[in-house]
C-alpha positions in Angstrom: 80.2 182.4 -27.4 81.0 179.4 -29.6 84.7 178.6 -29.9 86.7 178.0 -33.0 85.2 174.5 -33.3 81.7 175.9 -33.1 81.2 174.5 -29.6 80.1 176.4 -26.5 82.4 174.2 -24.4 85.4 176.1 -23.0 88.8 175.1 -24.5 91.7 174.9 -22.1 94.1 177.8 -22.4 97.5 176.7 -21.1 100.2 179.0 -19.8 102.6 177.5 -22.4 100.1 178.3 -25.2 99.8 181.9 -24.1 103.5 182.4 -23.8 104.1 181.0 -27.3 101.2 182.8 -28.9 101.5 186.2 -27.1 105.3 186.6 -26.6 107.1 184.4 -29.1 104.6 184.8 -32.0 103.8 188.4 -31.1 100.0 187.8 -31.5 97.5 190.3 -30.0 95.2 189.2 -27.2 92.2 189.9 -29.5 93.7 187.6 -32.2 94.2 184.8 -29.6 90.7 185.3 -28.3 89.2 185.1 -31.8 91.1 181.8 -32.5 89.9 180.2 -29.3 86.5 181.6 -29.4 86.4 183.7 -26.2 86.6 187.3 -25.2 89.6 189.6 -25.1 88.9 189.9 -21.3 89.1 186.1 -20.9 92.6 186.0 -22.4 93.8 189.0 -20.5 92.5 187.5 -17.2 94.3 184.2 -18.0 97.5 186.1 -18.6 97.1 187.7 -15.1 96.1 184.3 -13.6 99.3 182.7 -14.9 101.4 185.7 -13.7 102.3 186.8 -17.3 102.9 190.4 -17.9 101.1 192.2 -20.7 103.5 193.9 -23.2 104.0 197.6 -22.7 104.9 199.7 -25.7 106.4 202.6 -23.8 108.7 200.3 -21.8 109.8 198.6 -25.0 110.5 202.0 -26.7 112.7 203.1 -23.8 114.5 199.8 -23.9 115.2 200.3 -27.6 117.0 203.5 -27.1 119.1 202.2 -24.2 120.1 198.8 -25.6 120.9 199.9 -29.2 122.9 203.0 -28.0 125.0 201.0 -25.6 125.7 198.3 -28.2 126.6 200.9 -30.9 129.0 202.8 -28.5 130.8 199.6 -27.7 130.9 198.4 -31.3 128.9 195.2 -30.5 126.6 193.8 -33.2 122.9 193.7 -32.3 121.1 191.0 -34.2 117.7 190.8 -32.3 114.8 193.1 -32.3 113.8 195.2 -29.3 110.5 193.3 -29.2 112.4 190.0 -28.9 114.5 191.4 -26.0 111.3 192.7 -24.3 109.5 189.5 -24.8 112.4 187.6 -23.2 112.2 189.9 -20.2 108.5 189.0 -19.9 109.1 185.3 -20.5 111.6 185.3 -17.7 108.8 186.8 -15.6 110.9 189.9 -14.9 113.4 187.7 -13.0 117.1 187.3 -13.3 118.1 184.3 -15.4 120.9 183.4 -13.0 119.6 184.2 -9.5 115.8 184.3 -9.9 115.7 187.7 -8.2 112.9 190.0 -9.4 114.1 192.6 -11.9 112.9 196.2 -12.1 112.9 198.3 -15.3 112.2 202.0 -14.5 111.7 204.3 -17.4 112.7 207.5 -15.7 116.1 208.6 -17.0 117.9 209.3 -13.7 116.3 206.5 -11.8 118.5 204.1 -9.8 115.6 201.7 -9.3 116.4 199.8 -12.5 118.0 196.5 -11.7 117.5 194.7 -15.1 120.6 194.3 -17.3 120.6 192.8 -20.8 123.5 190.2 -20.8 125.3 188.4 -23.5 125.8 184.8 -22.2 129.1 184.6 -24.1 130.5 188.1 -24.1 132.7 187.5 -27.1 129.6 187.1 -29.3 126.9 189.4 -30.6 123.5 190.2 -29.1 121.6 187.3 -30.7 118.5 185.5 -29.4 120.5 182.4 -28.5 123.1 184.4 -26.7 121.2 186.8 -24.4 119.4 186.8 -21.1 118.2 189.3 -18.5 120.2 189.4 -15.3 120.5 191.6 -12.2 122.8 194.6 -12.7 124.9 193.6 -9.7 125.6 190.2 -11.3 126.4 192.0 -14.6 129.1 194.0 -12.8 130.6 190.9 -11.4 130.4 189.0 -14.7 131.8 191.8 -16.9 133.4 190.0 -19.9 133.3 186.5 -18.5 131.2 183.9 -20.3 128.5 182.4 -18.1 130.2 179.1 -17.4 133.3 180.9 -16.2 131.2 183.1 -13.9 129.5 180.1 -12.4 132.8 178.3 -11.9 134.1 181.3 -10.0 130.9 181.5 -7.9 131.2 177.8 -7.0 134.9 178.3 -5.9 133.8 181.3 -3.7 130.9 179.4 -2.2 133.1 176.3 -1.5 135.9 178.5 0.0 133.4 180.3 2.3 132.0 177.1 3.9 
């Protein structure tokens, strides 16, 4: 199939390009494939090759209910979309921003398997794109209302004292 430039030569599809087009710009795999001049399957296979996770509407919908409800109950402003929160989860490759540990997001209501926790980097501020990250729920319990730099300072003191 000829690509967007009318050539049959394959265009390189970088991981960064896919992350930007698919997650940040919210484009469909079919739309990306049309632009590059390849098949939907080629783009999906490249996602898999790069270890990128396809978006899941059902997981995002579950997330919407949980995050918005918790923010409303605590009176915290929520200035990002659920889609942005979900895309951040995927951009972090389902890993904790602080520890790198794999995060689990289980949709079942009574599940204790979920380890993903949506965190405000500075707990005195709103849920905004520049102030949020996904971390492990155990780190969230430790962090509570500390800002990230204070948490890291305490962790360093503990590590130094334990040596």
